[in-house]
FIDRENRO-569263 format. One line per 4 residues: number of its first residue (from 0); their letters; for each residue x, y, z of C-alpha. Coordinates in Angstrom, 3 decimals, padded with zeros to 6 digits. Example, Ala and Ser with C-alpha at 12.3 -4.5 7.8 and 13.67 -1.06 7.14 Angstrom:
! FIDRENRO-569263
0	as	012.300 -004.500 007.800  013.670 -001.060 007.140
***
This chain:
! FIDRENRO-569263
0	xxxx	035.257 000.480 020.545  032.002 002.185 019.363  032.201 004.834 022.118  035.814 005.686 020.868
4	xxxx	034.711 005.983 017.445  031.906 008.421 018.493  034.115 010.477 020.645  036.482 010.677 017.645
8	xxxx	033.743 011.749 015.221  032.425 014.293 017.455  035.914 015.819 018.438  036.540 019.181 016.820
12	xxxx	040.157 018.825 017.126  040.426 015.742 015.251  040.509 015.329 011.592  038.341 015.475 009.670
16	xxxx	035.826 017.423 011.819  038.651 019.942 012.234  038.817 020.812 008.464  035.101 021.637 008.320
20	xxxx	034.407 023.365 011.617  036.138 026.658 012.021  037.928 026.936 015.379  037.035 030.461 017.074
24	xxxx	037.444 031.831 020.570  036.559 035.507 019.995  033.181 036.500 021.522  032.238 038.658 018.559
28	xxxx	032.887 035.935 016.214  031.036 033.336 018.279  027.873 035.674 018.732  027.986 036.267 014.879
32	xxxx	028.272 032.583 014.031  025.710 031.554 016.650  023.077 033.931 015.275  023.789 032.986 011.563
36	xxxx	023.520 029.247 012.297  020.364 029.752 014.302  018.726 031.540 011.522  020.010 029.190 008.719
40	xxxx	018.809 025.984 010.984  015.405 027.556 011.107  015.138 028.076 007.378  016.543 024.546 006.659
44	xxxx	014.006 022.996 008.924  011.260 024.981 007.177  012.518 023.789 003.833  012.742 020.206 005.023
48	xxxx	009.102 020.337 006.214  007.854 021.815 002.958  009.702 019.207 000.778  008.401 016.519 003.134
52	xxxx	004.730 017.563 003.032  004.780 018.234 -000.630  006.106 014.740 -001.371  003.438 013.250 000.970
56	xxxx	000.466 015.105 -000.510  001.862 014.623 -004.270  002.406 010.834 -003.699  -000.791 010.065 -001.781
60	xxxx	-002.957 012.472 -003.897  -002.049 010.468 -007.068  -003.718 007.010 -007.773  -001.793 003.958 -008.462
64	xxxx	-002.307 004.638 -012.330  000.458 007.147 -011.983  003.012 004.176 -011.283  002.400 002.508 -014.711
68	xxxx	001.035 005.368 -016.936  003.982 006.393 -019.267  002.430 009.975 -019.549  002.147 010.480 -015.799
72	xxxx	004.388 013.538 -014.493  004.842 015.512 -011.513  006.830 018.599 -010.462  009.789 018.155 -008.202
76	xxxx	009.872 020.562 -005.183  012.736 023.372 -005.107  013.698 022.570 -008.557  010.215 022.977 -010.274
80	xxxx	010.890 020.557 -013.231  008.576 017.856 -014.379  009.612 014.391 -014.137  007.853 010.990 -014.302
84	xxxx	006.017 009.710 -011.102  008.311 006.745 -010.839  011.309 009.147 -011.240  009.827 011.475 -008.273
88	xxxx	009.801 008.490 -006.027  013.645 008.143 -006.587  014.575 011.864 -006.669  012.376 012.893 -003.642
92	xxxx	014.281 010.818 -001.036  017.369 012.285 -002.487  016.200 015.808 -001.852  014.935 014.949 001.564
96	xxxx	018.340 013.236 002.401  020.335 016.271 001.067  018.391 018.596 003.300  018.688 016.510 006.289
100	xxxx	022.268 016.068 005.962  022.823 019.780 005.595  020.450 020.355 008.635  022.388 018.225 010.948
104	xxxx	025.739 019.459 009.758  024.565 022.917 010.626  023.099 021.783 013.837  026.621 019.964 014.531
108	xxxx	028.044 023.518 014.264  025.580 025.080 016.515  025.907 022.539 019.300  029.652 023.201 019.493
112	xxxx	029.159 027.068 019.285  026.331 026.809 022.162  028.940 024.925 024.367  031.648 027.523 023.688
116	xxxx	029.203 030.294 024.300  028.097 028.954 027.642  031.794 028.201 028.615  032.608 031.742 027.922
120	xxxx	029.556 033.269 029.703  030.682 031.326 032.810  034.113 032.991 032.545  032.680 036.316 031.939
124	xxxx	030.295 036.156 034.875  033.244 035.356 037.077  035.331 038.374 035.665  032.196 040.707 035.705
128	xxxx	032.285 040.932 031.904  029.268 041.114 029.455  027.834 037.667 028.407  026.935 036.413 024.877
132	xxxx	023.235 036.361 024.440  021.722 033.179 022.784  019.705 033.870 019.444  016.185 032.230 020.110
136	xxxx	015.440 029.155 017.753  012.878 026.430 018.166  015.521 023.816 018.743  017.127 025.985 021.593
140	xxxx	013.680 026.469 023.644  013.610 024.804 027.026  009.769 024.208 026.941  008.466 020.605 026.593
144	xxxx	006.484 021.140 023.491  009.033 022.954 021.279  011.585 020.427 022.136  009.280 017.526 021.251
148	xxxx	008.432 019.095 018.009  012.158 019.682 017.297  013.228 016.324 018.041  010.476 014.824 015.847
152	xxxx	011.498 017.231 012.862  015.105 016.519 013.297  015.243 012.769 013.863  011.833 011.090 012.882
156	xxxx	010.032 013.300 010.352  012.202 012.084 007.188  012.083 008.528 008.125  008.335 008.739 008.456
160	xxxx	007.935 010.420 005.211  010.273 007.851 003.489  008.244 004.950 004.978  005.050 006.428 003.459
164	xxxx	006.762 006.903 -000.080  008.069 003.357 000.390  004.548 002.103 000.810  003.443 003.804 -002.428
168	xxxx	006.268 002.442 -004.169  005.899 -001.085 -002.917  003.228 -001.592 -005.643  006.224 -002.083 -007.966
172	xxxx	008.490 -005.011 -007.432  011.618 -003.283 -008.855  011.209 -000.508 -006.131  010.709 -002.440 -002.933
176	xxxx	014.487 -003.115 -002.007  015.452 000.407 -003.081  012.898 002.103 -000.972  013.280 000.022 001.852
180	xxxx	017.083 000.278 002.282  016.901 004.095 001.479  014.456 004.502 004.644  016.460 002.142 006.706
184	xxxx	019.820 003.798 006.257  018.554 007.244 006.943  016.788 006.021 009.844  020.060 004.254 011.133
188	xxxx	021.943 007.404 010.650  019.592 009.672 012.584  019.299 007.173 015.323  023.004 007.067 015.788
192	xxxx	023.111 011.058 015.727  020.218 011.023 018.303  022.087 008.512 020.517  025.209 010.335 020.249
196	xxxx	023.914 013.737 021.146  021.624 012.819 024.021  023.419 014.715 027.048  024.649 012.860 030.017
200	xxxx	023.801 014.524 033.373  024.582 013.401 036.881  021.363 011.482 037.385  021.847 009.859 033.867
204	xxxx	018.121 010.190 033.366  018.345 011.228 029.764  020.735 008.470 028.752  017.848 006.062 029.550
208	xxxx	016.118 007.276 026.570  019.115 005.666 024.467  018.054 002.184 025.399  015.013 001.793 023.357
212	xxxx	016.883 003.694 020.558  019.650 001.047 020.647  016.994 -001.627 020.640  015.352 -000.250 017.506
216	xxxx	018.804 000.185 016.010  019.864 -003.411 016.538  016.428 -004.617 015.301  016.474 -002.648 012.124
220	xxxx	019.875 -003.882 011.324  018.456 -007.497 011.714  015.492 -006.848 009.523  017.735 -005.171 006.852
224	xxxx	019.858 -008.420 006.775  016.762 -010.643 006.421  014.648 -008.363 004.169  015.759 -009.541 000.762
228	xxxx	014.608 -013.114 001.395  010.967 -011.784 002.105  010.968 -008.667 -000.035  008.232 -010.080 -002.523
232	xxxx	005.965 -010.447 000.255  006.005 -006.778 001.027  004.509 -006.133 -002.451  001.425 -004.108 -002.426
236	xxxx	-001.375 -004.976 -005.154  -001.999 -002.070 -007.497  -005.566 -000.471 -007.132  -006.610 000.481 -010.688
240	xxxx	-010.376 000.431 -010.106  -012.181 002.306 -012.737  -009.159 003.811 -014.183  -009.002 004.938 -017.802
244	xxxx	-005.971 002.965 -019.349  -007.373 003.100 -022.996  -004.612 002.388 -025.397  -001.969 002.219 -022.502
248	xxxx	001.387 000.439 -023.312  001.397 -002.091 -020.476  003.395 -004.733 -022.187  005.587 -006.686 -019.736
252	xxxx	004.112 -005.276 -016.467  003.751 -007.249 -013.304  -000.268 -006.740 -012.588  -000.613 -009.716 -010.719
256	xxxx	-003.211 -009.489 -007.743  -004.211 -005.782 -008.888  -007.490 -004.734 -008.632  -008.644 -003.694 -012.155
260	xxxx	-012.454 -004.044 -011.916  -014.561 -001.826 -014.103  -011.386 -000.351 -015.556  -011.134 000.803 -019.241
264	xxxx	-008.348 -001.202 -021.167  -009.684 -001.078 -024.504  -006.867 -001.368 -027.090  -004.254 -001.630 -024.378
268	xxxx	-001.097 -003.406 -025.038  -000.836 -006.167 -022.511  001.572 -008.445 -024.280  003.579 -010.597 -021.913
272	xxxx	001.904 -008.898 -018.832  001.226 -010.886 -015.712  -002.245 -010.791 -014.687  -002.119 -013.737 -012.253
276	xxxx	-004.817 -013.106 -009.649  -005.864 -009.771 -011.024  -009.522 -008.736 -010.663  -010.767 -007.958 -014.024
280	xxxx	-014.489 -008.172 -013.373  -016.543 -005.798 -015.558  -013.192 -004.577 -017.390  -013.392 -003.473 -020.685
284	xxxx	-010.765 -005.421 -022.815  -012.229 -004.533 -026.205  -009.459 -004.909 -028.995  -006.796 -005.132 -026.171
288	xxxx	-003.529 -007.098 -027.247  -003.413 -010.100 -024.706  -000.400 -011.979 -026.487  001.260 -014.261 -024.202
292	xxxx	-000.574 -013.033 -020.897  -000.909 -015.095 -017.840  -004.469 -015.275 -016.629  -004.006 -017.811 -013.825
296	xxxx	-006.762 -017.240 -011.086  -007.670 -013.847 -012.621  -011.281 -012.987 -012.221  -013.009 -012.297 -015.633
300	xxxx	-016.582 -012.065 -014.385  -018.335 -010.046 -016.989  -015.123 -008.833 -018.566  -015.482 -007.700 -022.193
304	xxxx	-012.962 -009.479 -024.279  -014.666 -009.128 -027.732  -012.154 -008.486 -030.544  -009.188 -008.956 -028.294
308	xxxx	-005.891 -009.801 -030.270  -003.541 -012.743 -029.800  -005.841 -014.458 -027.256  -004.480 -017.883 -026.038
312	xxxx	-007.704 -019.831 -025.409  -005.912 -022.381 -023.421  -004.521 -019.846 -020.953  -007.739 -017.928 -020.601
316	xxxx	-009.309 -021.024 -019.101  -006.828 -020.739 -016.216  -008.887 -017.652 -015.152  -011.911 -017.646 -012.859
320	xxxx	-015.197 -017.008 -014.304  -013.722 -017.202 -017.761  -016.866 -018.723 -019.015  -018.733 -015.664 -017.682
324	xxxx	-016.669 -013.061 -019.911  -018.023 -011.656 -023.027  -016.248 -012.798 -026.345  -016.328 -012.463 -030.110
328	xxxx	-018.725 -015.009 -031.776  -015.799 -016.620 -033.612  -014.346 -017.812 -030.224  -017.775 -019.505 -029.077
332	xxxx	-017.003 -022.923 -030.638  -013.353 -022.906 -029.719  -014.248 -022.171 -025.994  -017.204 -024.628 -026.232
336	xxxx	-019.750 -021.868 -025.412  -023.122 -021.541 -026.463  -023.788 -019.345 -029.753  -026.175 -017.293 -027.413
340	xxxx	-023.437 -017.039 -024.831  -023.028 -013.238 -024.646  -026.950 -012.809 -024.584  -026.999 -015.418 -021.784
344	xxxx	-024.376 -013.459 -019.684  -026.387 -010.406 -019.820  -029.335 -012.266 -018.382  -027.552 -012.519 -015.022
348	xxxx	-029.378 -010.553 -012.327  -032.639 -010.493 -014.365  -035.835 -011.468 -012.637  -036.919 -014.860 -013.547
352	xxxx	-038.555 -017.923 -011.984  -039.329 -016.423 -008.560  -035.874 -014.704 -008.082  -032.858 -013.584 -010.110
356	xxxx	-030.762 -015.581 -012.546  -027.351 -016.046 -010.923  -025.881 -018.552 -013.537  -026.516 -020.073 -017.009
360	xxxx	-024.555 -022.911 -018.141  -022.565 -023.118 -021.429  -025.703 -024.373 -023.440  -027.848 -021.482 -022.317
364	xxxx	-030.727 -023.921 -021.601  -030.023 -024.474 -017.883  -028.906 -022.328 -014.959  -029.295 -021.299 -011.299
368	xxxx	-032.005 -018.866 -009.774  -031.254 -016.939 -006.503  -033.987 -015.878 -004.155  -034.226 -012.176 -003.955
372	xxxx	-032.991 -011.826 -000.471  -031.633 -013.963 002.344  -033.766 -015.889 004.641  -034.300 -013.738 007.779
376	xxxx	-031.941 -014.265 010.521  -028.945 -016.665 010.989  -029.214 -020.666 010.994  -027.333 -023.688 011.907
380	xxxx	-026.729 -026.194 008.950  -029.731 -028.191 009.711  -031.924 -025.308 010.264  -030.743 -023.668 007.011
384	xxxx	-031.744 -026.947 004.877  -035.174 -026.812 006.548  -035.627 -023.165 006.146  -034.934 -023.471 002.434
388	xxxx	-037.211 -026.499 001.886  -039.996 -024.684 003.658  -039.851 -021.563 001.331  -042.596 -020.871 -001.213
392	xxxx	-041.667 -017.576 -003.338  -043.973 -016.466 -006.201  -045.537 -019.783 -006.515  -042.285 -021.730 -006.502
396	xxxx	-041.732 -024.285 -003.743  -038.524 -026.334 -004.929  -036.077 -023.902 -003.187  -033.069 -025.459 -001.567
400	xxxx	-029.789 -024.641 000.028  -027.270 -024.220 -002.788  -024.165 -026.623 -003.075  -020.584 -025.658 -002.574
404	xxxx	-020.090 -024.968 -006.212  -023.396 -023.064 -006.581  -022.587 -020.961 -003.594  -019.393 -019.779 -005.227
408	xxxx	-021.322 -018.985 -008.318  -023.500 -016.866 -006.164  -020.650 -015.221 -004.731  -019.150 -014.047 -008.001
412	xxxx	-022.843 -012.925 -008.923  -023.448 -011.063 -005.813  -023.377 -007.660 -007.304  -025.842 -008.497 -010.222
416	xxxx	-028.307 -010.435 -007.925  -027.804 -008.185 -004.887  -028.829 -008.316 -001.290  -025.902 -010.296 000.143
420	xxxx	-024.256 -009.340 003.332  -020.492 -009.568 003.928  -020.980 -012.663 006.343  -020.743 -016.358 005.967
424	xxxx	-023.122 -018.364 004.122  -024.045 -022.043 004.290  -023.755 -024.652 001.439  -025.581 -028.049 001.336
428	xxxx	-022.190 -029.655 000.836  -020.968 -031.734 003.884  -017.309 -032.534 004.844  -018.543 -035.278 007.402
432	xxxx	-021.069 -035.845 010.036  -020.113 -032.769 011.949  -018.886 -030.351 009.372  -020.175 -028.713 006.263
436	xxxx	-018.869 -026.118 003.803  -019.666 -022.428 003.969  -018.378 -019.422 002.175  -017.434 -015.981 003.309
440	xxxx	-018.945 -013.295 001.242  -016.478 -010.808 002.372  -013.558 -012.155 000.313  -015.031 -015.369 -001.330
444	xxxx	-012.925 -017.889 000.784  -014.525 -021.319 001.251  -013.916 -023.648 004.004  -015.802 -026.267 006.266
448	xxxx	-017.075 -025.455 009.614  -019.120 -026.856 012.476  -022.814 -027.493 011.590  -023.844 -025.743 014.612
452	xxxx	-022.405 -022.316 013.600  -025.240 -019.789 012.861  -024.529 -018.272 009.398  -026.688 -016.541 006.632
456	xxxx	-028.663 -018.504 004.065  -029.680 -017.738 000.483  -032.037 -020.094 -001.004  -031.787 -021.308 -004.873
460	xxx	-033.428 -023.398 -007.411  -032.502 -024.706 -010.833  -034.002 -023.994 -014.151
***
């Protein structure tokens, strides 16, 4: 059935192809059209390459800030008008699709003319008449490299560009399905054309290339049907580190799991924004509007929340390290913090008591001191406890292995304290006789492991 449909589509004598491909038999007409289509296809290919490369450079040369900043703009290729960055992610695929469709319509014309030219040349050679010369074009060269380049541009360049654009757009939940299906339908169409145009010779060698194409096509159709149920898992967290978003209108945006550490969000409007799991360490939120903001599992380590507006003190406690952020003095009693809270936070990383201050409790009277460096080498659990007990640094001999909770405090203060590796560290908290808790300082994950593993050790003492 499918083969009959393909034959119908490609048959020039059938409607509707007969209405948009002019039937011609005169050698001069074929020669003129052959030359015209060859030149036009070359120009269209160059335009397609130009638009595709411009889109890639423009999109990946821009930071993720362009996806949410209202004043971000970019010039569209060919047209030259300025539009928003989000608008460009929608318009750019349309330009690529239009050029691709035009290119393949022209190529369909050229294939039919080339077949006629060859048939007429065979008859002319038998009759001793002049033949019609082929106009050189990259897609008609017989060498392997030009044919490979042409095949890539004709059938795979646009899908690859659309995939890269989709990756950039996947940071915005509302664009995930749109970009995925645009890239998928274009890929399906080009796969179908490639399968249909694959010539069949007596040995049927070239037709073997259609087997993996059919497999890809079937798999892609299956993924398209399944994709809506897993679309959210493809969302890419925004990378907004150190970005200047001063006074930015960000109300209602989904910024969950974004990395906004060290960003400037002073006086930004974040009402109803979703900041679940967002990294806000060292972020400036001075005078920002935080009305109805979700902070669940957001990291507020050393974030500046002085003079913020509409802060819900019950929601702020859903965040990680909320007690390590800076607040206005009026909120100290509401949050049950020490009157010297901000001053205490600024002491983190200062030299004190034989090492560096890693944590201070809410009263400001007690805390945790970390040694200036790891113990040299790697240790089993028992060796780690012994190494810490035997330490004597700057006259202090009460060093010990940190508990599970203390080790997590060290992880969040690792930048201020310094000297940590990205490996696993032991804690003194045991799970049972054979397992103890440790923490991976690459991403902060904690778990229990065999006590015979050899890991890093950082000693601590209390004050």
